[in-house]
PDB file with one MODEL, atoms N, CA, C and O in Angstrom:
MODEL        1
ATOM      1  N   UNK A   1       0.779  -1.079   0.016  1.00  0.00           N
ATOM      2  CA  UNK A   1       0.018  -0.088  -0.011  1.00  0.00           C
ATOM      3  C   UNK A   1       0.934   1.142  -0.104  1.00  0.00           C
ATOM      4  O   UNK A   1       2.003   1.161   0.506  1.00  0.00           O
ATOM      5  N   UNK A   2       0.576   2.037  -0.768  1.00  0.00           N
ATOM      6  CA  UNK A   2       1.415   3.409  -0.975  1.00  0.00           C
ATOM      7  C   UNK A   2       0.980   4.272   0.247  1.00  0.00           C
ATOM      8  O   UNK A   2      -0.166   4.441   0.664  1.00  0.00           O
ATOM      9  N   UNK A   3       2.277   4.837   0.781  1.00  0.00           N
ATOM     10  CA  UNK A   3       1.999   5.682   1.904  1.00  0.00           C
ATOM     11  C   UNK A   3       1.858   7.145   1.349  1.00  0.00           C
ATOM     12  O   UNK A   3       2.461   7.440   0.317  1.00  0.00           O
ATOM     13  N   UNK A   4       1.115   8.029   1.974  1.00  0.00           N
ATOM     14  CA  UNK A   4       0.782   9.404   1.588  1.00  0.00           C
ATOM     15  C   UNK A   4       1.976  10.242   2.091  1.00  0.00           C
ATOM     16  O   UNK A   4       2.485  10.108   3.204  1.00  0.00           O
ATOM     17  N   UNK A   5       2.388  11.176   1.090  1.00  0.00           N
ATOM     18  CA  UNK A   5       3.502  11.955   1.336  1.00  0.00           C
ATOM     19  C   UNK A   5       2.935  13.172   2.075  1.00  0.00           C
ATOM     20  O   UNK A   5       2.074  13.884   1.557  1.00  0.00           O
ATOM     21  N   UNK A   6       3.425  13.391   3.271  1.00  0.00           N
ATOM     22  CA  UNK A   6       2.908  14.745   3.923  1.00  0.00           C
ATOM     23  C   UNK A   6       3.997  15.788   4.141  1.00  0.00           C
ATOM     24  O   UNK A   6       3.906  16.634   5.031  1.00  0.00           O
ATOM     25  N   UNK A   7       5.122  15.695   3.228  1.00  0.00           N
ATOM     26  CA  UNK A   7       5.918  16.779   3.269  1.00  0.00           C
ATOM     27  C   UNK A   7       5.335  18.079   2.979  1.00  0.00           C
ATOM     28  O   UNK A   7       4.527  18.164   2.054  1.00  0.00           O
ATOM     29  N   UNK A   8       5.684  19.205   3.735  1.00  0.00           N
ATOM     30  CA  UNK A   8       4.994  20.422   3.545  1.00  0.00           C
ATOM     31  C   UNK A   8       3.393  20.578   3.765  1.00  0.00           C
ATOM     32  O   UNK A   8       2.800  21.637   3.561  1.00  0.00           O
ATOM     33  N   UNK A   9       2.803  19.434   4.187  1.00  0.00           N
ATOM     34  CA  UNK A   9       1.290  19.436   4.517  1.00  0.00           C
ATOM     35  C   UNK A   9       1.328  19.974   5.858  1.00  0.00           C
ATOM     36  O   UNK A   9       2.379  19.915   6.496  1.00  0.00           O
ATOM     37  N   UNK A  10       0.177  20.546   6.398  1.00  0.00           N
ATOM     38  CA  UNK A  10      -0.042  21.049   7.721  1.00  0.00           C
ATOM     39  C   UNK A  10      -0.637  19.882   8.560  1.00  0.00           C
ATOM     40  O   UNK A  10      -1.661  19.325   8.164  1.00  0.00           O
ATOM     41  N   UNK A  11      -0.043  19.512   9.666  1.00  0.00           N
ATOM     42  CA  UNK A  11      -0.415  18.464  10.639  1.00  0.00           C
ATOM     43  C   UNK A  11      -0.697  19.370  11.909  1.00  0.00           C
ATOM     44  O   UNK A  11       0.136  20.148  12.373  1.00  0.00           O
ATOM     45  N   UNK A  12      -1.932  19.181  12.401  1.00  0.00           N
ATOM     46  CA  UNK A  12      -2.253  19.734  13.689  1.00  0.00           C
ATOM     47  C   UNK A  12      -2.355  18.665  14.850  1.00  0.00           C
ATOM     48  O   UNK A  12      -3.064  17.660  14.787  1.00  0.00           O
ATOM     49  N   UNK A  13      -1.611  18.990  15.838  1.00  0.00           N
ATOM     50  CA  UNK A  13      -1.610  17.983  16.971  1.00  0.00           C
ATOM     51  C   UNK A  13      -1.950  18.769  18.253  1.00  0.00           C
ATOM     52  O   UNK A  13      -1.361  19.795  18.593  1.00  0.00           O
ATOM     53  N   UNK A  14      -2.973  18.181  18.941  1.00  0.00           N
ATOM     54  CA  UNK A  14      -3.493  18.776  20.071  1.00  0.00           C
ATOM     55  C   UNK A  14      -2.951  17.928  21.226  1.00  0.00           C
ATOM     56  O   UNK A  14      -2.661  16.739  21.095  1.00  0.00           O
ATOM     57  N   UNK A  15      -2.822  18.690  22.481  1.00  0.00           N
ATOM     58  CA  UNK A  15      -2.083  17.953  23.522  1.00  0.00           C
ATOM     59  C   UNK A  15      -0.642  17.720  23.297  1.00  0.00           C
ATOM     60  O   UNK A  15      -0.068  16.705  23.691  1.00  0.00           O
ATOM     61  N   UNK A  16      -0.061  18.701  22.642  1.00  0.00           N
ATOM     62  CA  UNK A  16       1.387  18.454  22.085  1.00  0.00           C
ATOM     63  C   UNK A  16       2.374  18.831  23.215  1.00  0.00           C
ATOM     64  O   UNK A  16       3.537  18.488  23.005  1.00  0.00           O
ATOM     65  N   UNK A  17       2.155  19.384  24.212  1.00  0.00           N
ATOM     66  CA  UNK A  17       3.077  19.722  25.247  1.00  0.00           C
ATOM     67  C   UNK A  17       3.628  18.499  25.988  1.00  0.00           C
ATOM     68  O   UNK A  17       4.528  18.741  26.792  1.00  0.00           O
ATOM     69  N   UNK A  18       3.268  17.327  25.860  1.00  0.00           N
ATOM     70  CA  UNK A  18       3.735  16.171  26.658  1.00  0.00           C
ATOM     71  C   UNK A  18       3.200  14.853  26.083  1.00  0.00           C
ATOM     72  O   UNK A  18       2.505  14.875  25.067  1.00  0.00           O
ATOM     73  N   UNK A  19       3.472  13.833  26.637  1.00  0.00           N
ATOM     74  CA  UNK A  19       2.914  12.457  26.409  1.00  0.00           C
ATOM     75  C   UNK A  19       2.766  12.044  24.936  1.00  0.00           C
ATOM     76  O   UNK A  19       3.699  12.122  24.137  1.00  0.00           O
ATOM     77  N   UNK A  20       1.508  11.591  24.619  1.00  0.00           N
ATOM     78  CA  UNK A  20       1.208  11.101  23.325  1.00  0.00           C
ATOM     79  C   UNK A  20       1.377  12.193  22.325  1.00  0.00           C
ATOM     80  O   UNK A  20       1.913  11.982  21.237  1.00  0.00           O
ATOM     81  N   UNK A  21       0.932  13.342  22.680  1.00  0.00           N
ATOM     82  CA  UNK A  21       1.017  14.462  21.720  1.00  0.00           C
ATOM     83  C   UNK A  21       2.417  14.887  21.337  1.00  0.00           C
ATOM     84  O   UNK A  21       2.637  15.271  20.189  1.00  0.00           O
ATOM     85  N   UNK A  22       3.325  14.836  22.204  1.00  0.00           N
ATOM     86  CA  UNK A  22       4.710  14.979  21.958  1.00  0.00           C
ATOM     87  C   UNK A  22       5.276  13.933  21.110  1.00  0.00           C
ATOM     88  O   UNK A  22       6.029  14.205  20.174  1.00  0.00           O
ATOM     89  N   UNK A  23       4.923  12.715  21.425  1.00  0.00           N
ATOM     90  CA  UNK A  23       5.383  11.568  20.570  1.00  0.00           C
ATOM     91  C   UNK A  23       4.864  11.528  19.241  1.00  0.00           C
ATOM     92  O   UNK A  23       5.584  11.064  18.357  1.00  0.00           O
ATOM     93  N   UNK A  24       3.684  11.960  18.962  1.00  0.00           N
ATOM     94  CA  UNK A  24       3.049  12.146  17.683  1.00  0.00           C
ATOM     95  C   UNK A  24       3.864  13.165  17.007  1.00  0.00           C
ATOM     96  O   UNK A  24       4.431  12.866  15.956  1.00  0.00           O
ATOM     97  N   UNK A  25       3.982  14.396  17.536  1.00  0.00           N
ATOM     98  CA  UNK A  25       4.805  15.377  16.943  1.00  0.00           C
ATOM     99  C   UNK A  25       6.195  14.950  16.358  1.00  0.00           C
ATOM    100  O   UNK A  25       6.629  15.341  15.274  1.00  0.00           O
ATOM    101  N   UNK A  26       6.828  14.106  17.205  1.00  0.00           N
ATOM    102  CA  UNK A  26       8.172  13.699  16.847  1.00  0.00           C
ATOM    103  C   UNK A  26       8.108  12.770  15.626  1.00  0.00           C
ATOM    104  O   UNK A  26       8.875  12.917  14.675  1.00  0.00           O
ATOM    105  N   UNK A  27       7.127  11.762  15.681  1.00  0.00           N
ATOM    106  CA  UNK A  27       6.913  10.909  14.665  1.00  0.00           C
ATOM    107  C   UNK A  27       6.607  11.604  13.192  1.00  0.00           C
ATOM    108  O   UNK A  27       7.207  11.373  12.142  1.00  0.00           O
ATOM    109  N   UNK A  28       5.550  12.482  13.401  1.00  0.00           N
ATOM    110  CA  UNK A  28       5.259  13.231  12.173  1.00  0.00           C
ATOM    111  C   UNK A  28       6.402  14.076  11.673  1.00  0.00           C
ATOM    112  O   UNK A  28       6.530  14.189  10.454  1.00  0.00           O
ATOM    113  N   UNK A  29       7.247  14.680  12.482  1.00  0.00           N
ATOM    114  CA  UNK A  29       8.416  15.497  12.119  1.00  0.00           C
ATOM    115  C   UNK A  29       9.322  14.867  11.187  1.00  0.00           C
ATOM    116  O   UNK A  29       9.885  15.544  10.326  1.00  0.00           O
ATOM    117  N   UNK A  30       9.492  13.709  11.287  1.00  0.00           N
ATOM    118  CA  UNK A  30      10.439  12.854  10.333  1.00  0.00           C
ATOM    119  C   UNK A  30       9.959  12.829   8.937  1.00  0.00           C
ATOM    120  O   UNK A  30      10.647  12.321   8.052  1.00  0.00           O
ATOM    121  N   UNK A  31       8.745  13.386   8.691  1.00  0.00           N
ATOM    122  CA  UNK A  31       8.088  13.260   7.363  1.00  0.00           C
ATOM    123  C   UNK A  31       8.039  14.683   6.800  1.00  0.00           C
ATOM    124  O   UNK A  31       7.346  14.856   5.797  1.00  0.00           O
ATOM    125  N   UNK A  32       8.704  15.735   7.336  1.00  0.00           N
ATOM    126  CA  UNK A  32       8.805  17.091   6.943  1.00  0.00           C
ATOM    127  C   UNK A  32       7.542  17.822   6.753  1.00  0.00           C
ATOM    128  O   UNK A  32       7.389  18.567   5.785  1.00  0.00           O
ATOM    129  N   UNK A  33       6.568  17.623   7.704  1.00  0.00           N
ATOM    130  CA  UNK A  33       5.349  18.466   7.628  1.00  0.00           C
ATOM    131  C   UNK A  33       5.576  19.945   8.202  1.00  0.00           C
ATOM    132  O   UNK A  33       6.607  20.230   8.811  1.00  0.00           O
ATOM    133  N   UNK A  34       4.595  20.826   7.980  1.00  0.00           N
ATOM    134  CA  UNK A  34       4.459  21.943   8.805  1.00  0.00           C
ATOM    135  C   UNK A  34       3.536  21.543  10.029  1.00  0.00           C
ATOM    136  O   UNK A  34       2.356  21.215   9.901  1.00  0.00           O
ATOM    137  N   UNK A  35       4.184  21.608  11.173  1.00  0.00           N
ATOM    138  CA  UNK A  35       3.409  21.124  12.356  1.00  0.00           C
ATOM    139  C   UNK A  35       2.964  22.249  13.138  1.00  0.00           C
ATOM    140  O   UNK A  35       3.664  23.195  13.499  1.00  0.00           O
ATOM    141  N   UNK A  36       1.561  22.037  13.400  1.00  0.00           N
ATOM    142  CA  UNK A  36       0.822  23.105  14.366  1.00  0.00           C
ATOM    143  C   UNK A  36       0.564  22.341  15.667  1.00  0.00           C
ATOM    144  O   UNK A  36       0.001  21.247  15.691  1.00  0.00           O
ATOM    145  N   UNK A  37       1.016  22.994  16.756  1.00  0.00           N
ATOM    146  CA  UNK A  37       0.898  22.310  18.065  1.00  0.00           C
ATOM    147  C   UNK A  37      -0.025  23.099  18.844  1.00  0.00           C
ATOM    148  O   UNK A  37       0.022  24.328  18.781  1.00  0.00           O
ATOM    149  N   UNK A  38      -0.963  22.427  19.661  1.00  0.00           N
ATOM    150  CA  UNK A  38      -1.787  23.067  20.533  1.00  0.00           C
ATOM    151  C   UNK A  38      -1.696  22.506  21.914  1.00  0.00           C
ATOM    152  O   UNK A  38      -1.598  21.286  22.051  1.00  0.00           O
ATOM    153  N   UNK A  39      -1.720  23.289  22.929  1.00  0.00           N
ATOM    154  CA  UNK A  39      -1.661  22.683  24.307  1.00  0.00           C
ATOM    155  C   UNK A  39      -1.969  23.882  25.214  1.00  0.00           C
ATOM    156  O   UNK A  39      -1.928  25.025  24.759  1.00  0.00           O
ATOM    157  N   UNK A  40      -2.230  23.669  26.294  1.00  0.00           N
ATOM    158  CA  UNK A  40      -2.368  24.701  27.432  1.00  0.00           C
ATOM    159  C   UNK A  40      -0.989  24.963  28.163  1.00  0.00           C
ATOM    160  O   UNK A  40      -0.793  25.925  28.906  1.00  0.00           O
ATOM    161  N   UNK A  41      -0.039  23.967  27.853  1.00  0.00           N
ATOM    162  CA  UNK A  41       1.282  23.989  28.574  1.00  0.00           C
ATOM    163  C   UNK A  41       2.375  24.705  27.588  1.00  0.00           C
ATOM    164  O   UNK A  41       2.949  24.076  26.700  1.00  0.00           O
ATOM    165  N   UNK A  42       2.572  25.947  27.819  1.00  0.00           N
ATOM    166  CA  UNK A  42       3.462  26.624  26.786  1.00  0.00           C
ATOM    167  C   UNK A  42       4.879  26.088  26.960  1.00  0.00           C
ATOM    168  O   UNK A  42       5.482  25.878  25.908  1.00  0.00           O
ATOM    169  N   UNK A  43       5.456  25.854  27.989  1.00  0.00           N
ATOM    170  CA  UNK A  43       6.745  25.309  28.081  1.00  0.00           C
ATOM    171  C   UNK A  43       7.038  23.990  27.518  1.00  0.00           C
ATOM    172  O   UNK A  43       8.094  23.735  26.938  1.00  0.00           O
ATOM    173  N   UNK A  44       5.927  23.021  27.728  1.00  0.00           N
ATOM    174  CA  UNK A  44       5.917  21.827  27.114  1.00  0.00           C
ATOM    175  C   UNK A  44       5.957  21.859  25.670  1.00  0.00           C
ATOM    176  O   UNK A  44       6.684  21.119  25.007  1.00  0.00           O
ATOM    177  N   UNK A  45       5.058  22.846  25.117  1.00  0.00           N
ATOM    178  CA  UNK A  45       5.041  22.989  23.665  1.00  0.00           C
ATOM    179  C   UNK A  45       6.284  23.410  23.034  1.00  0.00           C
ATOM    180  O   UNK A  45       6.626  22.972  21.936  1.00  0.00           O
ATOM    181  N   UNK A  46       7.097  24.408  23.828  1.00  0.00           N
ATOM    182  CA  UNK A  46       8.309  24.833  23.360  1.00  0.00           C
ATOM    183  C   UNK A  46       9.306  23.720  23.099  1.00  0.00           C
ATOM    184  O   UNK A  46       9.991  23.688  22.076  1.00  0.00           O
ATOM    185  N   UNK A  47       9.368  22.761  24.110  1.00  0.00           N
ATOM    186  CA  UNK A  47      10.133  21.619  24.135  1.00  0.00           C
ATOM    187  C   UNK A  47       9.888  20.670  22.968  1.00  0.00           C
ATOM    188  O   UNK A  47      10.792  20.222  22.264  1.00  0.00           O
ATOM    189  N   UNK A  48       8.605  20.403  22.821  1.00  0.00           N
ATOM    190  CA  UNK A  48       7.998  19.654  21.642  1.00  0.00           C
ATOM    191  C   UNK A  48       8.647  20.306  20.397  1.00  0.00           C
ATOM    192  O   UNK A  48       9.379  19.669  19.639  1.00  0.00           O
ATOM    193  N   UNK A  49       8.353  21.535  20.239  1.00  0.00           N
ATOM    194  CA  UNK A  49       8.798  22.239  19.090  1.00  0.00           C
ATOM    195  C   UNK A  49      10.138  22.052  18.742  1.00  0.00           C
ATOM    196  O   UNK A  49      10.491  21.802  17.589  1.00  0.00           O
ATOM    197  N   UNK A  50      10.980  22.174  19.794  1.00  0.00           N
ATOM    198  CA  UNK A  50      12.436  22.089  19.500  1.00  0.00           C
ATOM    199  C   UNK A  50      12.808  20.641  19.077  1.00  0.00           C
ATOM    200  O   UNK A  50      13.621  20.452  18.172  1.00  0.00           O
ATOM    201  N   UNK A  51      12.195  19.606  19.752  1.00  0.00           N
ATOM    202  CA  UNK A  51      12.321  18.319  19.416  1.00  0.00           C
ATOM    203  C   UNK A  51      11.884  17.905  17.997  1.00  0.00           C
ATOM    204  O   UNK A  51      12.487  17.057  17.340  1.00  0.00           O
ATOM    205  N   UNK A  52      10.771  18.579  17.566  1.00  0.00           N
ATOM    206  CA  UNK A  52      10.165  18.181  16.141  1.00  0.00           C
ATOM    207  C   UNK A  52      11.080  18.846  15.158  1.00  0.00           C
ATOM    208  O   UNK A  52      11.265  18.304  14.068  1.00  0.00           O
ATOM    209  N   UNK A  53      11.682  20.011  15.465  1.00  0.00           N
ATOM    210  CA  UNK A  53      12.621  20.651  14.466  1.00  0.00           C
ATOM    211  C   UNK A  53      13.841  19.818  14.333  1.00  0.00           C
ATOM    212  O   UNK A  53      14.422  19.652  13.260  1.00  0.00           O
ATOM    213  N   UNK A  54      14.238  19.255  15.559  1.00  0.00           N
ATOM    214  CA  UNK A  54      15.510  18.390  15.442  1.00  0.00           C
ATOM    215  C   UNK A  54      15.286  17.119  14.603  1.00  0.00           C
ATOM    216  O   UNK A  54      16.216  16.580  14.005  1.00  0.00           O
ATOM    217  N   UNK A  55      13.964  16.636  14.576  1.00  0.00           N
ATOM    218  CA  UNK A  55      13.541  15.406  13.857  1.00  0.00           C
ATOM    219  C   UNK A  55      13.122  15.661  12.470  1.00  0.00           C
ATOM    220  O   UNK A  55      12.732  14.730  11.765  1.00  0.00           O
ATOM    221  N   UNK A  56      13.187  17.003  11.994  1.00  0.00           N
ATOM    222  CA  UNK A  56      12.950  17.150  10.565  1.00  0.00           C
ATOM    223  C   UNK A  56      11.684  17.835  10.070  1.00  0.00           C
ATOM    224  O   UNK A  56      11.366  17.840   8.881  1.00  0.00           O
ATOM    225  N   UNK A  57      10.919  18.460  11.116  1.00  0.00           N
ATOM    226  CA  UNK A  57       9.700  19.337  10.794  1.00  0.00           C
ATOM    227  C   UNK A  57      10.283  20.556   9.904  1.00  0.00           C
ATOM    228  O   UNK A  57      11.318  21.164  10.178  1.00  0.00           O
ATOM    229  N   UNK A  58       9.496  20.798   8.858  1.00  0.00           N
ATOM    230  CA  UNK A  58      10.059  21.956   8.034  1.00  0.00           C
ATOM    231  C   UNK A  58       9.758  23.253   8.691  1.00  0.00           C
ATOM    232  O   UNK A  58      10.558  24.175   8.532  1.00  0.00           O
ATOM    233  N   UNK A  59       8.675  23.427   9.423  1.00  0.00           N
ATOM    234  CA  UNK A  59       8.233  24.451  10.178  1.00  0.00           C
ATOM    235  C   UNK A  59       7.246  24.066  11.406  1.00  0.00           C
ATOM    236  O   UNK A  59       6.414  23.165  11.293  1.00  0.00           O
ATOM    237  N   UNK A  60       7.398  24.761  12.485  1.00  0.00           N
ATOM    238  CA  UNK A  60       6.628  24.296  13.620  1.00  0.00           C
ATOM    239  C   UNK A  60       6.053  25.556  14.254  1.00  0.00           C
ATOM    240  O   UNK A  60       6.791  26.497  14.546  1.00  0.00           O
ATOM    241  N   UNK A  61       4.728  25.579  14.470  1.00  0.00           N
ATOM    242  CA  UNK A  61       4.056  26.800  15.077  1.00  0.00           C
ATOM    243  C   UNK A  61       3.307  26.220  16.279  1.00  0.00           C
ATOM    244  O   UNK A  61       2.841  25.082  16.232  1.00  0.00           O
ATOM    245  N   UNK A  62       3.193  27.010  17.361  1.00  0.00           N
ATOM    246  CA  UNK A  62       2.577  26.462  18.568  1.00  0.00           C
ATOM    247  C   UNK A  62       1.691  27.475  19.139  1.00  0.00           C
ATOM    248  O   UNK A  62       2.076  28.644  19.154  1.00  0.00           O
ATOM    249  N   UNK A  63       0.532  27.152  19.617  1.00  0.00           N
ATOM    250  CA  UNK A  63      -0.513  28.038  20.148  1.00  0.00           C
ATOM    251  C   UNK A  63      -0.964  27.485  21.510  1.00  0.00           C
ATOM    252  O   UNK A  63      -1.036  26.275  21.727  1.00  0.00           O
ATOM    253  N   UNK A  64      -1.256  28.406  22.396  1.00  0.00           N
ATOM    254  CA  UNK A  64      -1.852  27.982  23.720  1.00  0.00           C
ATOM    255  C   UNK A  64      -3.354  27.902  23.192  1.00  0.00           C
ATOM    256  O   UNK A  64      -3.877  28.804  22.537  1.00  0.00           O
ATOM    257  N   UNK A  65      -3.991  26.704  23.557  1.00  0.00           N
ATOM    258  CA  UNK A  65      -5.297  26.359  23.312  1.00  0.00           C
ATOM    259  C   UNK A  65      -5.840  25.406  24.326  1.00  0.00           C
ATOM    260  O   UNK A  65      -5.259  24.343  24.543  1.00  0.00           O
ATOM    261  N   UNK A  66      -6.902  25.737  24.936  1.00  0.00           N
ATOM    262  CA  UNK A  66      -7.631  24.848  25.800  1.00  0.00           C
ATOM    263  C   UNK A  66      -8.782  24.219  24.883  1.00  0.00           C
ATOM    264  O   UNK A  66      -9.806  24.838  24.596  1.00  0.00           O
ATOM    265  N   UNK A  67      -8.497  22.925  24.459  1.00  0.00           N
ATOM    266  CA  UNK A  67      -9.430  22.344  23.671  1.00  0.00           C
ATOM    267  C   UNK A  67     -10.769  22.027  24.268  1.00  0.00           C
ATOM    268  O   UNK A  67     -11.709  21.702  23.542  1.00  0.00           O
ATOM    269  N   UNK A  68     -10.875  22.108  25.504  1.00  0.00           N
ATOM    270  CA  UNK A  68     -12.163  21.883  26.109  1.00  0.00           C
ATOM    271  C   UNK A  68     -13.128  23.185  26.021  1.00  0.00           C
ATOM    272  O   UNK A  68     -14.299  23.116  26.394  1.00  0.00           O
ATOM    273  N   UNK A  69     -12.585  24.321  25.526  1.00  0.00           N
ATOM    274  CA  UNK A  69     -13.346  25.471  25.288  1.00  0.00           C
ATOM    275  C   UNK A  69     -13.615  25.662  23.856  1.00  0.00           C
ATOM    276  O   UNK A  69     -12.720  26.076  23.119  1.00  0.00           O
ATOM    277  N   UNK A  70     -14.860  25.370  23.387  1.00  0.00           N
ATOM    278  CA  UNK A  70     -15.110  25.499  21.872  1.00  0.00           C
ATOM    279  C   UNK A  70     -14.803  26.853  21.389  1.00  0.00           C
ATOM    280  O   UNK A  70     -14.296  26.926  20.270  1.00  0.00           O
ATOM    281  N   UNK A  71     -15.029  27.956  22.052  1.00  0.00           N
ATOM    282  CA  UNK A  71     -14.878  29.370  21.545  1.00  0.00           C
ATOM    283  C   UNK A  71     -13.364  29.500  21.400  1.00  0.00           C
ATOM    284  O   UNK A  71     -12.964  30.217  20.483  1.00  0.00           O
ATOM    285  N   UNK A  72     -12.491  28.913  22.168  1.00  0.00           N
ATOM    286  CA  UNK A  72     -11.130  29.133  22.090  1.00  0.00           C
ATOM    287  C   UNK A  72     -10.546  28.391  20.917  1.00  0.00           C
ATOM    288  O   UNK A  72      -9.654  28.842  20.199  1.00  0.00           O
ATOM    289  N   UNK A  73     -11.150  27.160  20.776  1.00  0.00           N
ATOM    290  CA  UNK A  73     -10.760  26.287  19.551  1.00  0.00           C
ATOM    291  C   UNK A  73     -10.889  27.030  18.351  1.00  0.00           C
ATOM    292  O   UNK A  73     -10.003  27.023  17.497  1.00  0.00           O
ATOM    293  N   UNK A  74     -12.138  27.791  18.217  1.00  0.00           N
ATOM    294  CA  UNK A  74     -12.426  28.498  16.981  1.00  0.00           C
ATOM    295  C   UNK A  74     -11.641  29.604  16.764  1.00  0.00           C
ATOM    296  O   UNK A  74     -11.274  29.908  15.629  1.00  0.00           O
ATOM    297  N   UNK A  75     -11.270  30.403  18.006  1.00  0.00           N
ATOM    298  CA  UNK A  75     -10.399  31.456  17.899  1.00  0.00           C
ATOM    299  C   UNK A  75      -8.988  31.125  17.440  1.00  0.00           C
ATOM    300  O   UNK A  75      -8.457  31.776  16.541  1.00  0.00           O
ATOM    301  N   UNK A  76      -8.420  30.184  18.014  1.00  0.00           N
ATOM    302  CA  UNK A  76      -7.127  29.552  17.524  1.00  0.00           C
ATOM    303  C   UNK A  76      -6.947  29.035  16.171  1.00  0.00           C
ATOM    304  O   UNK A  76      -5.930  29.127  15.485  1.00  0.00           O
ATOM    305  N   UNK A  77      -8.132  28.442  15.848  1.00  0.00           N
ATOM    306  CA  UNK A  77      -8.150  27.842  14.372  1.00  0.00           C
ATOM    307  C   UNK A  77      -8.062  29.093  13.443  1.00  0.00           C
ATOM    308  O   UNK A  77      -7.381  29.028  12.420  1.00  0.00           O
ATOM    309  N   UNK A  78      -8.748  30.251  13.784  1.00  0.00           N
ATOM    310  CA  UNK A  78      -8.653  31.293  12.933  1.00  0.00           C
ATOM    311  C   UNK A  78      -7.288  31.776  12.628  1.00  0.00           C
ATOM    312  O   UNK A  78      -6.886  32.120  11.517  1.00  0.00           O
ATOM    313  N   UNK A  79      -6.534  31.764  13.881  1.00  0.00           N
ATOM    314  CA  UNK A  79      -5.111  32.130  13.757  1.00  0.00           C
ATOM    315  C   UNK A  79      -4.232  31.189  12.818  1.00  0.00           C
ATOM    316  O   UNK A  79      -3.382  31.616  12.036  1.00  0.00           O
ATOM    317  N   UNK A  80      -4.549  29.871  13.003  1.00  0.00           N
ATOM    318  CA  UNK A  80      -3.920  28.842  12.066  1.00  0.00           C
ATOM    319  C   UNK A  80      -4.210  29.213  10.709  1.00  0.00           C
ATOM    320  O   UNK A  80      -3.303  29.325   9.884  1.00  0.00           O
ATOM    321  N   UNK A  81      -5.529  29.428  10.402  1.00  0.00           N
ATOM    322  CA  UNK A  81      -5.807  29.749   8.963  1.00  0.00           C
ATOM    323  C   UNK A  81      -5.023  30.817   8.305  1.00  0.00           C
ATOM    324  O   UNK A  81      -4.861  30.854   7.085  1.00  0.00           O
ATOM    325  N   UNK A  82      -4.477  31.793   9.237  1.00  0.00           N
ATOM    326  CA  UNK A  82      -3.655  32.770   8.579  1.00  0.00           C
ATOM    327  C   UNK A  82      -2.347  32.385   8.183  1.00  0.00           C
ATOM    328  O   UNK A  82      -1.653  33.194   7.567  1.00  0.00           O
ATOM    329  N   UNK A  83      -1.875  31.123   8.488  1.00  0.00           N
ATOM    330  CA  UNK A  83      -0.575  30.608   8.080  1.00  0.00           C
ATOM    331  C   UNK A  83      -0.491  30.571   6.468  1.00  0.00           C
ATOM    332  O   UNK A  83       0.545  30.831   5.857  1.00  0.00           O
ATOM    333  N   UNK A  84      -1.658  30.231   5.883  1.00  0.00           N
ATOM    334  CA  UNK A  84      -1.653  30.206   4.408  1.00  0.00           C
ATOM    335  C   UNK A  84      -1.208  28.947   4.023  1.00  0.00           C
ATOM    336  O   UNK A  84      -1.112  28.665   2.828  1.00  0.00           O
TER     337      UNK A  84
ENDMDL
END
């Protein structure tokens, strides 16, 4: 089965400040996407962004976002849309 090429594609990872979110960011980074990280833990996201860049992500953007708040999700999503 042919794998999808995600180089340059935008990949959004929620809960990226630690745990499974951080691991997912590192795994995706090896495929050179543009990573968008969301979490409420800014310091954790900064570390995840650093690790992702070391693992090959072409660009990494991170945003504080409480995904349990629908209005905040929409607000941050609007910011992400500006990435183009």
